[in-house]
N, C-alpha and C positions, 0 to 999 in steps of 0.2 A: 504494500500500500504506500504510494508516494505521498509525501507531505502536502504537495499541492492538491491532492485529491481529497484531503480532509477539509471539510468545511464546518463551521459552527452550526448547530446550536451548542450552547454551553454544556449540555449533558448528552451523553450517548447511552443508550440502554446497555447495561452490563448484566446479562442473564446468568443464571447458575451454570449454564453450559459453556460459558465463555472460558476459553483456555487462558492460562497465565500469559501466554505469548500474545494473544490478541489484546488483552488488557494492557500489556506493555506497549503494544503498537499504538493504542489509543492515547496512553499517557505521553508517549514520545511525540505524537501528533499535537497534543495540547501544548506541550513545551515549545514546539516549533511555532505554533500559532501565537503563543504569548509574545514571542519575539516580534512577529509581524505587526502586533498591535501595541507595541511599546516604543517610546521614543527616548533615546539616550542623549546625553549632552553632546553637542557638536564636537567638542575636543576629544571625546571618547571614540568618535567614529572617523576622525580626521585622517588617520594613516591607513590608506587603502591597501598597503602591502602587508599589514598585520591581519591575521584572521579574526573573525568574530568567534569567540570561544564559549562553548557550553561546557561548564565544568560539572563533574559529578563527584561529590565528596562522600567517601565511605563506600560501603558495600553497594554495588550498582544494581538496582532493581530493574533497570531498563535495558541494560546490555545491548545486544545486537539490534534491538528494535530502534533505539535512538540513532545508532550509526546508520542504519538503513534509511531512516526517515530524513536525516539531514544530508545524506550522500548527494553530492553535486549541487547542494543549495547554497545560496548566498543571501546576504542581507546588507543593503546599502553599499553594494559593490565590494563587500568583504566575503571571502569564502567562510562558510560556517564549519567549524571543526569541534569534535568532542575530545575533551581531555579528562582523564580520571585522576583524582587526587586522593591520597590516603591521609594527608594531613592538611588542616585548614590553612596554615601559613603558605603552603604551596599554591593555593588557589587565590589568595587575596591579591588583587591587582592583576591577576592573570586570566580572568574570565569575566565576560559581560553577563552571563547567566550562571547561577550556581544552583544545581539540584542537590539538596542536602538529604542524604539517605537517612532512613529511620534508624540505621545502625549508629548514628551520631547523636542521638537524642540526649544522652547524658552530657554532652558538650555544647548543646544548642545555644545556651545563653552566652557562653564565651565566644562562639562563632559569630553570633549576631552582633555582639559588641565589637569584635574585630572588624566586621564589615561596615560598621556605622559610618555613614557619609560617603561610602564607596558607590560608584555607579554600577552596582551589580544587582541584577534581578535575582532575588532568592525565591526558590520554589522548593516545596517539601510536602510530605504526606503526614508529618507528625501532628498529633492532636494539639489544638490550640496554637499552631504555628503562627498564624497571623495575629492572634491576641498577644503573643509574646514578642512581636516586633518583626516577624518575617513578612514577606510581601504576598506570595501566592501559595495557598494550600490546595492541593489536589485531594479529593476524597470521593469515596463511593457513598452515595446517599440514595436510598430507595432504589437500589439496583441500577443506579446511573452514575456515571463519572461526572463530577461537578467541581467547581472551584470557588474559592473566596479570595478576595484581594484586600489587603490593608493599604489603602491609598495614601495614608499619612506616611507610612514607612517608605513607599515608593517615592513620594515627593521629597522626603529627607535625603534620599539617595540621588536626587536630580533626575529621576525617571518620570515620564508622563505616560499614563495609560490612555488609550483611545476611549472615547465615549462608547464606541461599539463594543469594546471588550468589557467595560464597566457595566453596561446594561445586562450582560450575560452572567455576571458574577454576583455572589453575595458579598456585600461591602462591609468591611470591618474598619473601624477608625481607632486611632490611638494605639496604646500599648498598655497591657495590665502590669 
């Protein structure tokens, strides 16, 4: 399934028969679409010779699905690449999008503090991620894949979400 074939709505049915692989494909497509509906600061996108990096921190739940989804894709004339990080310090300043794996939950507060003010779109599946200061939380709700966005966290990072994306999301404000 190519990323360009994936269209919104915000939630896709995820039935009991859906395989883990097809769920990974959907999550990878969501991640790619989040990029298309987010605006980064101009200076972050200025160097066309540097790739647009999707970082995955911790145990990678998306695996080959993410690689396949972004294969050959570009954003703002930058090739999109996936880089996997085992430590947070490797990812800071080295990725425009950071998918934080559930395996990193015990360090989540420290990671979010480290990323404060960085133009890095944070995405995660950890419960209360957006309430804790993360930007986008992916979740299964009522057998559908859905997402919520903390627009205040995105604004603090200098990122602007399109109105089209915000209409599809559950909006969270602030940080608890």
